[in-house]
C-alpha positions in Angstrom: 125.2 -23.3 167.7 122.7 -24.4 170.5 120.4 -21.8 172.4 121.6 -21.1 175.9 119.2 -22.0 178.7 118.1 -18.3 178.9 117.3 -18.1 175.3 115.2 -21.0 175.4 113.4 -19.7 178.4 112.8 -16.2 176.3 111.7 -18.7 173.2 109.1 -20.4 175.6 107.8 -17.3 177.1 107.4 -15.6 173.8 105.3 -18.9 172.4 103.3 -19.1 175.5 102.2 -15.5 174.9 101.5 -16.3 171.2 99.4 -18.7 172.2 97.4 -16.7 174.7 96.8 -14.2 171.8 95.3 -17.2 169.7 93.2 -18.3 172.4 91.9 -14.9 173.3 91.2 -14.0 169.5 89.2 -17.2 169.1 86.6 -16.2 171.5 86.5 -12.6 170.3 86.3 -13.2 166.6 83.2 -15.2 166.3 81.5 -12.4 168.5 82.7 -9.9 166.3 81.1 -11.5 163.1 77.8 -11.8 165.0 77.5 -8.4 165.7 78.4 -7.5 162.0 75.7 -9.6 160.7 73.3 -8.4 163.3 72.7 -12.1 164.7 71.8 -13.2 168.0 74.6 -13.0 170.6 75.1 -15.3 173.3 74.1 -12.8 176.0 73.9 -15.6 179.0 77.8 -15.0 179.3 77.1 -11.2 179.6 74.6 -11.9 182.7 76.9 -14.8 183.9 79.9 -12.6 183.7 78.6 -9.5 185.3 77.0 -11.5 188.5 80.2 -13.4 188.9 82.6 -10.6 188.5 80.7 -8.4 190.7 80.1 -10.7 193.7 83.4 -12.2 194.1 85.6 -9.2 193.1 88.2 -11.8 191.8 92.0 -10.3 191.2 94.6 -11.6 188.9 98.1 -11.9 190.4 99.8 -9.2 192.5 97.1 -6.9 191.3 95.3 -5.2 194.3 92.4 -4.0 191.9 89.4 -6.5 191.3 89.3 -7.7 187.9 85.6 -6.2 187.9 87.1 -2.6 188.4 89.9 -3.2 185.7 87.4 -4.6 183.1 84.8 -1.2 183.6 88.0 0.8 183.1 88.1 -0.3 179.6 84.9 1.5 178.7 81.5 0.3 178.8 81.3 -0.9 174.8 84.7 -2.8 175.5 83.7 -4.4 178.9 80.2 -5.9 177.3 82.1 -7.2 174.0 84.4 -8.9 176.4 81.7 -10.5 178.7 79.9 -11.6 175.8 83.0 -13.2 174.4 83.9 -15.5 177.3 82.5 -17.8 179.2 83.9 -16.9 182.8 86.2 -13.7 183.1 86.3 -14.4 186.8 88.4 -17.6 186.3 90.2 -16.7 183.0 93.8 -17.5 182.9 95.8 -14.7 184.4 98.0 -13.9 181.3 95.0 -14.3 179.1 93.1 -11.8 181.3 96.3 -9.4 181.2 96.4 -9.9 177.4 92.9 -9.1 177.0 93.0 -6.0 179.1 96.2 -4.6 177.3 94.9 -5.3 173.9 90.9 -5.2 173.5 90.6 -1.7 173.1 92.9 -1.7 169.9 91.4 -4.7 168.4 87.9 -3.3 168.8 89.1 0.3 167.5 89.6 -1.5 164.2 86.6 -3.6 163.8 84.4 -1.1 162.4 81.2 -2.7 164.4 77.7 -0.9 163.6 77.1 2.3 165.5 74.8 1.4 168.4 75.3 -2.6 168.7 75.4 -2.0 172.1 72.1 -1.0 172.5 70.5 -3.9 170.8 67.3 -5.3 172.5 69.2 -8.4 173.5 71.6 -6.7 175.5 69.0 -4.1 177.0 67.1 -6.9 178.4 69.9 -8.5 180.1 70.9 -4.9 181.6 67.1 -4.4 182.9 67.2 -7.4 184.5 70.8 -7.5 186.3 70.5 -6.9 190.0 71.1 -3.4 191.4 73.9 -3.6 194.2 76.6 -1.4 195.2 79.1 -3.3 192.8 77.0 -3.2 189.7 75.5 0.4 190.0 78.2 2.3 188.4 78.7 0.0 185.5 74.5 -0.2 185.0 74.3 3.4 185.2 77.6 3.9 182.5 75.4 1.4 180.3 72.2 3.5 180.3 73.8 6.7 179.8 75.5 5.0 177.0 72.3 3.7 175.6 70.6 7.0 175.8 73.2 8.7 174.0 72.9 6.1 171.0 69.2 6.7 171.2 69.4 10.6 171.0 72.0 10.4 168.0 69.6 7.9 166.1 66.7 10.5 166.7 68.7 13.2 165.3 69.8 11.2 162.6 66.2 10.0 161.8 65.2 13.9 161.9 67.8 14.6 159.0 67.0 11.9 156.5 64.9 12.9 153.6 63.7 11.9 150.2 63.0 8.2 151.0 59.2 7.4 151.2 59.6 4.4 153.3 61.9 5.7 156.1 60.7 7.1 159.3 59.4 10.4 159.4 59.9 10.4 163.1 61.1 8.7 166.3 60.2 9.4 169.7 62.5 8.1 172.5 63.6 8.8 176.0 60.4 10.2 177.0 59.8 12.3 179.9 59.3 10.0 182.9 56.2 11.7 183.7 54.4 10.5 180.5 54.1 7.0 181.8 51.4 8.1 184.4 49.1 8.7 181.5 49.5 5.4 179.8 46.2 3.4 179.8 46.3 0.0 181.5 47.8 -2.6 181.4 50.6 -0.7 179.7 51.4 1.6 182.7 51.3 -1.2 185.1 53.7 -3.3 182.8 56.3 -0.2 182.7 55.9 0.4 186.4 56.7 -3.2 187.2 60.1 -3.5 184.9 63.4 -3.5 186.4 64.4 -0.7 184.1 61.7 1.7 185.3 62.5 0.9 188.8 66.3 1.4 188.4 65.4 4.7 186.7 63.4 5.9 189.3 65.8 5.1 192.0 68.1 7.2 190.5 65.7 10.1 189.7 66.3 10.2 186.1 64.1 12.7 184.2 63.5 10.4 181.1 62.5 6.9 180.6 64.0 4.0 178.1 60.8 2.3 178.8 58.9 4.1 176.0 59.5 4.5 172.3 57.6 5.6 169.2 58.2 5.0 165.5 56.2 7.3 163.0 56.8 6.1 159.5 56.7 8.9 156.7 54.3 6.8 154.4 51.0 7.4 156.1 49.6 4.1 155.0 52.2 2.4 157.4 51.0 2.0 161.0 52.5 3.7 164.0 54.9 1.5 166.2 54.8 1.9 170.0 57.6 -0.3 171.8 57.2 -0.4 175.8 
């Protein structure tokens, strides 16, 4: 018995969405593998997507809310993953974008990615260089709060660890902003000229992510200062 016209349409529609699933997953899976292995990420895509999505405020079909706002509703970590995985979310096919929004959080939840991957140096540099404008401020502020939380969790974890002679004895991060004025030159000037420092001052944050210090348990190893 041949399928009816309506049945053919249903089959074609289902196949079309399955194809969308494959196309979206083909973009996400390589990024997941890179994150798990601690490899370099294509963060230029992140920078490009932040700029294009926030500048143009593109929408999808009948949705009144811009893609930029809908992407942020997924949460900072999920939004960053999507922007690293796709070349241009602003021009991504509507059905693919909708499938991504509906499924990416569940997909990410079962991946068991390393804790704190979103605060890698690569991603931090992109966020520090991103333009501060009305459409990006809430997202960047959300990212930096996420970053500070990860840093605090790492600091607490390091303090609790014992028994390993090669581990860190103490990690100092999220320094009081006032401590920067006590740094010698050229370190003080370098911090004050950074985009992250300017953004922190504009938002009157009491702590800064511009300075971190690692003290190793082994006294024969050097202290590491990161600016």
